[in-house]
C-alpha positions as CSV (number, residue, x, y, z in Angstrom):
1,M,-38.2,-2.9,20.3
2,Q,-41.1,-3.0,22.8
3,L,-42.8,0.3,23.7
4,E,-41.9,-0.3,27.4
5,T,-38.2,-0.6,26.5
6,L,-38.4,2.6,24.4
7,A,-40.2,4.4,27.2
8,I,-37.4,3.5,29.7
9,L,-34.7,4.7,27.3
10,N,-36.5,7.9,26.6
11,A,-37.0,8.6,30.3
12,E,-33.3,8.0,31.1
13,R,-32.3,10.3,28.2
14,A,-34.6,13.1,29.4
15,A,-33.2,12.8,32.9
16,R,-29.5,12.9,31.6
17,R,-28.9,9.4,33.0
18,A,-27.1,6.7,31.1
19,A,-28.5,3.3,30.1
20,I,-27.5,0.3,28.1
21,L,-29.8,-1.7,25.9
22,V,-28.6,-5.4,26.0
23,T,-29.8,-7.4,23.0
24,D,-29.4,-11.2,23.0
25,L,-28.4,-11.9,19.4
26,D,-29.2,-15.6,19.7
27,G,-32.8,-15.1,20.8
28,G,-33.5,-11.5,20.3
29,A,-34.5,-10.7,23.9
30,Q,-33.8,-7.2,25.0
31,R,-33.5,-5.6,28.4
32,V,-32.4,-2.1,29.6
33,V,-29.8,-1.7,32.3
34,R,-29.9,1.8,33.9
35,E,-26.5,3.2,35.0
36,A,-27.5,2.9,38.7
37,E,-28.2,-0.8,38.1
38,I,-24.9,-1.7,36.4
39,A,-23.1,-2.6,39.6
40,G,-25.6,-5.4,40.4
41,D,-25.9,-6.7,36.9
42,P,-24.3,-10.1,35.9
43,L,-22.5,-8.3,33.1
44,A,-21.3,-5.4,35.4
45,D,-17.7,-5.3,34.3
46,L,-18.6,-5.5,30.6
47,L,-21.3,-2.9,30.8
48,A,-19.1,-0.5,32.8
49,R,-16.3,-0.7,30.3
50,H,-18.6,0.0,27.4
51,L,-20.2,2.9,29.2
52,A,-16.8,4.4,30.0
53,A,-15.8,4.1,26.4
54,G,-19.1,5.5,25.2
55,K,-19.3,2.9,22.5
56,S,-21.9,0.4,21.4
57,G,-20.8,-2.9,20.1
58,L,-20.8,-6.7,20.0
59,A,-19.7,-8.7,23.0
60,E,-19.6,-12.2,24.4
61,A,-21.3,-13.0,27.7
62,D,-21.6,-16.4,29.2
63,G,-21.1,-18.0,25.7
64,R,-23.8,-15.9,24.1
65,S,-23.5,-13.0,21.7
66,V,-25.0,-9.8,22.8
67,F,-25.1,-6.3,21.3
68,L,-24.7,-3.4,23.8
69,T,-26.3,-0.2,22.7
70,V,-24.9,2.6,24.9
71,Q,-27.0,5.6,25.6
72,A,-25.0,8.3,27.5
73,P,-25.8,12.0,28.0
74,P,-23.6,14.5,26.1
75,V,-20.7,15.6,28.3
76,R,-20.7,19.2,29.4
77,L,-17.6,21.3,30.3
78,V,-18.2,24.2,32.6
79,V,-15.2,26.5,32.7
80,I,-15.0,29.0,35.6
81,G,-13.0,32.0,34.5
82,A,-12.7,33.7,31.1
83,V,-8.9,33.6,31.3
84,H,-6.2,32.9,28.7
85,I,-6.2,29.2,29.5
86,S,-9.9,29.1,28.9
87,Q,-9.4,30.8,25.5
88,A,-7.2,27.9,24.5
89,L,-9.3,25.2,26.3
90,C,-12.7,26.0,24.8
91,P,-12.0,25.4,21.1
92,M,-10.1,22.2,21.9
93,A,-13.1,20.9,24.0
94,R,-15.6,21.8,21.3
95,A,-13.5,19.9,18.8
96,L,-14.1,16.8,21.0
97,D,-17.9,17.5,20.9
98,L,-18.1,18.7,24.5
99,A,-20.7,21.3,25.2
100,V,-18.8,24.3,26.7
101,T,-20.0,27.0,29.0
102,V,-17.8,29.7,30.5
103,I,-18.8,31.5,33.7
104,D,-17.2,34.7,34.8
105,P,-18.8,37.8,36.4
106,R,-15.9,40.0,35.1
107,T,-17.5,41.3,32.0
108,A,-14.2,42.8,30.8
109,F,-13.0,39.2,30.3
110,A,-16.2,37.3,29.4
111,T,-16.7,38.8,26.0
112,P,-17.8,37.3,22.7
113,E,-14.7,38.7,21.0
114,R,-12.5,36.6,23.3
115,F,-14.8,33.5,23.2
116,P,-16.4,33.4,19.8
117,G,-19.2,30.9,19.6
118,I,-19.0,29.9,23.3
119,D,-21.8,30.0,25.7
120,L,-20.8,32.8,28.0
121,V,-22.5,33.6,31.3
122,A,-21.3,36.9,32.9
123,E,-22.6,36.1,36.4
124,W,-21.2,34.9,39.7
125,P,-21.0,31.1,39.6
126,D,-23.6,30.6,42.5
127,D,-26.1,32.8,40.6
128,A,-25.3,31.2,37.2
129,L,-25.6,27.6,38.4
130,A,-28.8,28.4,40.1
131,G,-30.3,30.1,37.0
132,P,-29.3,30.3,33.4
133,V,-26.8,27.4,33.4
134,P,-28.4,23.9,33.3
135,P,-27.9,22.0,36.6
136,L,-24.6,20.2,37.1
137,D,-24.6,16.4,37.1
138,R,-22.3,13.4,36.9
139,Y,-21.8,14.0,33.1
140,C,-20.3,17.4,33.7
141,A,-16.7,18.4,34.1
142,V,-15.9,21.6,36.0
143,A,-12.6,23.5,35.6
144,A,-12.0,26.4,38.0
145,L,-9.3,28.7,36.6
146,T,-9.6,32.2,38.1
147,H,-7.4,31.9,41.2
148,D,-10.1,33.9,43.0
149,P,-11.7,32.1,45.8
150,K,-14.8,34.3,45.6
151,I,-15.4,32.9,42.0
152,D,-13.8,29.5,42.2
153,D,-15.0,28.2,45.6
154,P,-18.8,28.4,44.9
155,A,-18.4,26.5,41.6
156,L,-16.2,23.8,43.2
157,A,-18.7,23.4,46.0
158,A,-21.5,23.0,43.5
159,A,-19.5,20.5,41.4
160,L,-18.7,18.4,44.4
161,R,-22.4,18.4,45.6
162,A,-23.5,17.4,42.0
163,G,-21.1,14.5,41.7
164,C,-19.5,15.9,38.6
165,F,-17.2,13.2,37.0
166,Y,-14.3,15.7,36.9
167,V,-13.6,18.7,39.2
168,G,-10.3,20.6,38.7
169,A,-8.8,23.8,40.1
170,L,-5.9,25.9,39.0
171,G,-3.3,26.9,41.6
172,S,-0.2,26.0,43.4
173,R,-0.1,23.4,46.2
174,K,0.0,26.2,48.7
175,T,-3.1,27.8,47.1
176,H,-4.9,24.5,47.1
177,A,-4.0,23.9,50.8
178,A,-5.8,27.1,51.6
179,R,-8.7,26.0,49.4
180,V,-8.9,22.7,51.2
181,A,-9.2,24.4,54.5
182,R,-12.0,26.7,53.2
183,L,-13.9,23.8,51.8
184,A,-13.5,21.7,55.0
185,Q,-14.8,24.6,57.0
186,A,-17.8,24.7,54.6
187,G,-18.6,21.1,55.6
188,F,-17.0,19.0,52.8
189,S,-15.3,15.8,53.8
190,E,-11.7,14.9,53.1
191,T,-12.9,12.3,50.6
192,E,-15.1,14.9,48.8
193,I,-12.3,17.5,48.7
194,G,-9.9,14.8,47.5
195,R,-11.9,14.5,44.3
196,I,-10.6,17.9,43.1
197,A,-7.7,17.6,40.6
198,A,-5.3,20.2,41.9
199,P,-3.0,21.5,40.6
200,I,-5.2,21.0,37.6
201,G,-4.1,19.0,34.6
202,L,-1.8,16.1,33.9
203,S,1.8,16.6,34.8
204,I,3.4,17.3,31.4
205,Q,5.5,20.2,32.4
206,A,3.1,22.6,30.7
207,V,4.1,26.2,30.5
208,S,1.9,28.2,28.0
209,P,-1.8,28.6,28.3
210,A,-2.3,26.3,25.4
211,E,-0.1,23.6,26.9
212,I,-2.0,23.9,30.3
213,A,-5.3,23.6,28.3
214,V,-4.0,20.4,26.7
215,S,-3.1,18.9,30.1
216,I,-6.5,19.8,31.5
217,L,-8.4,18.3,28.6
218,A,-6.3,15.1,28.7
219,Q,-7.1,14.8,32.4
220,I,-10.8,15.3,31.7
221,I,-10.7,12.6,29.0
222,A,-8.9,10.2,31.3
223,A,-11.6,10.7,34.0
224,Q,-14.4,10.4,31.4
225,R,-13.0,7.0,30.1
226,T,-12.4,5.5,33.5
227,P,-15.2,3.2,34.6
228,R,-16.9,5.0,37.5
229,S,-17.3,3.4,40.9
230,G,-21.1,4.0,40.9
231,A,-21.4,1.9,37.7
232,A,-18.7,-0.7,38.1
233,A,-18.4,-1.4,41.8
């Protein structure tokens, strides 16, 4: 690998941006395709599928064999609310190698005893996301679970601004309608607000906190594995 190629890959990794190294197995030539460049690449569909799957591998392109080395940032899950659903969700997410952070200013709920081994931030989301928690980006999923607009709304707004690949919020359709009105008043467009999965989770008739957690995680995985418009369009 040439030093220039390695430098590009390292720079993209440091910036938490995805890239794919395309190696022509017939001649050995290599080139790096940054995520932002995928849409305009001759192999756009192929590259988008591999990026969505998060898997490197052999492929055929225009009658030639290529090896696609996928370099994607680790996915982060930011959970807003140290609630019962969060207690079930966090260990499941960690089992899938997601980096999990729980944000909740209510110190009676955000305790190490209730969330062993989880990164807990006992601050209001707007303070947490502007300080101790790393900036949100398109490789973050945000799940707002408190039912409290004072806690959930700032996190949802930050997630929409950051272009997080998944944004979900707990609550009934009536609750979400009120949320939509608040976010619209805050200046978010109908398209932006429409990115919020609400009611959160896949419709599996979940009842218990653990079942709701399963439905949320399944929805996050589905969003993660769907080629994104920014890469595939």
